[in-house]
C-alpha positions as CSV (number, residue, x, y, z in Angstrom):
1,M,-25.4,-58.8,132.4
2,S,-22.2,-57.4,132.2
3,N,-19.0,-57.9,134.4
4,N,-19.8,-54.1,135.7
5,E,-23.4,-55.2,136.6
6,L,-22.3,-58.6,137.9
7,H,-19.7,-56.9,140.2
8,A,-21.4,-54.8,141.7
9,V,-24.2,-57.5,142.5
10,I,-21.5,-59.6,143.7
11,K,-20.1,-56.2,146.1
12,E,-23.3,-55.6,147.2
13,L,-23.6,-59.7,148.4
14,K,-20.5,-58.6,149.9
15,E,-21.6,-56.1,152.1
16,Y,-25.0,-57.6,152.8
17,K,-23.0,-61.0,154.6
18,L,-20.9,-58.6,156.5
19,L,-24.0,-57.2,157.7
20,K,-25.4,-60.4,158.5
21,E,-22.0,-61.7,160.2
22,E,-22.5,-58.0,162.2
23,A,-25.8,-58.5,163.5
24,E,-25.9,-61.9,163.9
25,T,-22.9,-61.6,166.5
26,R,-25.1,-58.5,167.8
27,I,-27.6,-60.8,168.3
28,S,-25.8,-63.3,170.3
29,E,-24.3,-60.4,172.5
30,L,-28.1,-59.5,173.7
31,E,-29.8,-62.6,174.0
32,N,-26.2,-63.3,176.2
33,L,-27.2,-60.8,178.4
34,I,-30.9,-61.3,178.6
35,K,-29.9,-65.0,180.0
36,S,-27.5,-63.7,182.5
37,E,-29.6,-61.4,184.2
38,M,-32.6,-63.8,183.7
39,K,-30.3,-66.2,186.0
40,A,-28.6,-64.0,188.2
41,Q,-32.2,-63.0,189.0
42,E,-32.6,-67.2,189.2
43,T,-35.9,-67.2,186.9
44,N,-37.1,-68.6,183.6
45,K,-39.3,-66.2,182.9
46,M,-39.4,-62.5,182.8
47,V,-42.0,-60.2,181.9
48,I,-40.4,-56.3,180.8
49,G,-42.8,-53.9,179.2
50,E,-44.8,-55.6,176.3
51,Y,-42.3,-58.2,175.8
52,K,-42.3,-61.7,177.4
53,C,-38.8,-63.6,177.8
54,S,-39.0,-67.5,179.0
55,L,-35.4,-69.4,178.8
56,A,-35.4,-73.4,179.0
57,T,-32.8,-76.0,178.7
58,V,-33.8,-77.7,175.2
59,T,-32.2,-81.6,174.5
60,S,-32.1,-83.5,171.5
61,N,-31.6,-86.8,170.6
62,R,-29.3,-87.2,167.1
63,I,-27.7,-90.1,165.5
64,D,-24.2,-89.9,165.5
65,S,-24.1,-90.6,161.6
66,K,-19.9,-91.4,161.6
67,A,-20.2,-93.3,164.4
68,L,-22.4,-95.1,163.1
69,Q,-20.8,-95.1,159.8
70,E,-17.9,-96.3,161.3
71,N,-19.7,-99.0,164.0
72,R,-22.2,-100.5,161.7
73,P,-22.3,-99.8,158.1
74,D,-24.2,-102.4,157.7
75,I,-27.2,-100.5,159.1
76,Y,-25.3,-96.7,158.1
77,S,-26.1,-97.6,154.0
78,I,-29.4,-98.5,154.9
79,F,-30.6,-95.6,155.9
80,V,-28.5,-93.2,154.6
81,K,-30.0,-90.5,152.6
82,P,-28.4,-88.7,150.0
83,S,-29.2,-84.7,149.5
84,T,-28.1,-82.1,146.9
85,Y,-28.1,-78.8,146.5
86,E,-26.3,-75.9,144.8
87,R,-23.5,-73.5,146.6
88,L,-22.3,-70.5,145.5
89,T,-18.8,-69.6,147.0
90,V,-17.5,-65.8,146.3
91,K,-14.5,-64.8,147.9
C-alpha cells in the first residue's frame, strides 16, 4: 500500500471515529429524553407504538483491584490475570 493510499485510509478512519462520537452523543441525549419522560410519568415500562421501553436499575458488584492490590497484595498476586491486546493509536 502506498503512502497516499494509507493516508486516505487513515483519513477515512478519523472521519468514521468522529461520526461514531457524534452518534454516541446523540444516542445518549435521546436515551436521556426517554428516561426523563418515563420518570416524569413515574413508570418503568411504556409502550409507544411498536416500541416497548423499560427502565431498570441494575447493580453489579465488582472487585476494586487497586484497593485489593494496596491492602492485600498477597491475595491480589494469586488472582491477577494479565491480559494482552494490540492498541492502534492514530493522531
